[in-house]
C-alpha positions, 0 to 999 in steps of 0.5 A: 506487477509488484514492487517499485523503488525509484531513487535520485540523491547522493547515495549509491542508487544500487544500494538504496534500490536493492535494499528497498526492493528487499523490503518489498520481497514479502509481496511475492515476485518472479523476477527483478531488475534495476536500470541506473545511469552510469557514465552517461549511459543506462546500465540495466541488469535483470534476473529471473527468480529471487532478488538474490540472483539480481544481487549477485549480478550487480554485486561487482558492477560499478555505478557512479551515478545518482539516479535509478529505478528498480522493480520486482515483477509478479508476471500478469502479462508475459511469462516469468523470465528475464526478457519480460523483467523490468525495467524495460528499456527502449532507446534512451528511456527506461521504465517500470510499470505496475498495472494493466494496459487494457488496449495493449493490442491496438498499441502494439499493432500501431508500434509494429506498423511504425517499425518498432522492435518489441523485445518482450511479451509485456504490455509494459514495454509498449509504454516505454516505446510511446515515451521514446517516440515522444521524447525524440520529438520534444526532448522533454521527459515531463512533456513526453510522459504527459502526452502519452497519457490519452493514448493508454486505457487501463490502470497503470503506474509508471516511473521513467528514467531518461538517459540524457537527463541523469538528475531527473525522474518522472512518475505517473499514477493511475490505480496501483500505489505510488508514493513520494519520499522526501529527504528527512532533513528537508535538504531536497538532496534525495528523493524516492518514488515507491509503491509501498513506504516500507521501501523507503522508511529506513531513509526517511519519514516524509512522504507525499501520496499521489492520487490517481491521474497525478504526475510527479516531476523530480529534477535538480533538487526540486519536486513538482506535482501535476494533474493529468491535464498539466495543471500544477498541484500543491500536495500535502506532506505526511509524516509517518511516525513508524519506527525503523525497527518495526521493518527489521527482524530484530533477531527473530527468525522471520517477520511473522514470528516477530509481528506475533510478539508485537501484538500486545504493543500493537493492540495497545497502540490501536486502542489508545486514541479511542479510550479514556483510561481514567474514566474507562469509557470510549471517546466519540472523538479522533475519528474525523467526522461527527461521530455522534451525529453519524452513528445516531442516524445510520440505519445499516452498516456495511463492511467491505474488505478482502482476505484477513480483513474480511475475516475481521469484518465478519467478527465486526458484524457480530459485535455490531449487531449484538452490542448496537442492534443495527443490522450489518452486512459483510461483503468481499469487496470484489463481490460488492463492486459488481453485484449492484448493491443496494446502499440506503442513504443512511448506511455506514460503509466501513472499509478495512484494509491494512495497507489502505490500498487494496484495489477492490476495497478502494473501488467498493469505497468509491461506489459507496461514496457515489451512493452517498453513504457515510464512509469509515476507514479502518487502515494501518496507513494514514493518507493512503488511498482508502483513508483519503476517500473516507470522511471517518478514520480509525487506525490500527497503529500496528507499524509495518507488517511485512509477514504475508499472513496478518497477525498484529494488524488483524488483532488491532483491527479486532480491538478497534471493532470492539471499540467501534461497536461501543461507540455506536452504541454510546452515541445511540443512547443504548450503552449503559455507563456501568456496561461501558466501563466493564467492557472498556476495562476488559479491552484494556486488559487484552495486551497484558493477557496477550503477553501471558499467552505468548509466554507459553510459546514453548508449549505451542512448539511442542504441540506443533511437533506432535501435530505436524504428522497429521494431514487434517483436523476437524474442529 
């Protein structure tokens, strides 16, 4: 599973989908493909390897339709080859899928007994077979997708295209993220269904985040949302104010280098909502819950995070214990879920995730919620899944981070953790005003200090040239 881009609109879907998939390349993949309706027929093109291989294949292909789906695959079920690449096509149905079908063997045996011809080794193709079987009975894409949901066990998100209905897309989310992009000019002239907003950010800033077990139906310039029981939903729209420049290299050799140089601005943006620059004090507002009440009553802080966010959490533990004198636990989210943790009622569980969609962290947050803990999320994406689960929120405000090795999101998180430690201490009455003022002044100086450090970049390059010959280092 990896990246999904679905498009219905007035632009050439080939261009929109390929460009969208390029924005998701940083996630890693081993194959890619597109399926686009052209002259009443689905034209599917797939390629193993880099997206460039797919681009070369579609370059001279004509597409005059207005709807299509695309996918970059990281093999989890079946070998990384063209035969297993998405989209999968069965009859008139094309489908892209992220996730895992846990009962795929039972489904496969049932389909084979019915005479189905299965052409790949994936669990994803089986979902396309189920939908194709349904649509032959009722000739309704939305109904067909709804009917198969009870037959599947697992965490899966799909986007489905029907050859007979060239102005329609249906998607279902249960686990892996799916986001709906709406026309920027509110004309309902185009729609996007993506696994990451970066794939559509150049086209729109209007997004609707699907919750688990929700369906989106796009047809004839209209978008509707349903739960798994078929009941219609009203969904809240989010306006994402990230600059499209943040998703481009802007002359840098690669995204990671660009994002290193964006750290001064990123850290300043992260701190801005939570500090008063006139009084040099931290605010106990803009967090979402009653910060003073929550911070006063907590007996313990528990961090849950993965990867780079976990390293930030380890620093957060030091800060909060030193400044607030509150005990802190730090857990890798994937371990937290399974070790049956003790979560006292007056615990504050802080989740850290750049995307706000990290699956293990999301599951850990939901577990903490079941135990009645207070929840504070630190994310870079408002209205993401983790952000929606929490009652308290702090935002990195870093803009798009594409580099796989986190840079600006990490340093922005550290700035927020410093502020959070001050907020907790202030709410509990243990932060002297003089200390608070000095601490905030020091924090506000960090962006300019980062600029000074980055000005020495040529010396770093010289040092790297000298050090690259060595195989190991002892710190």
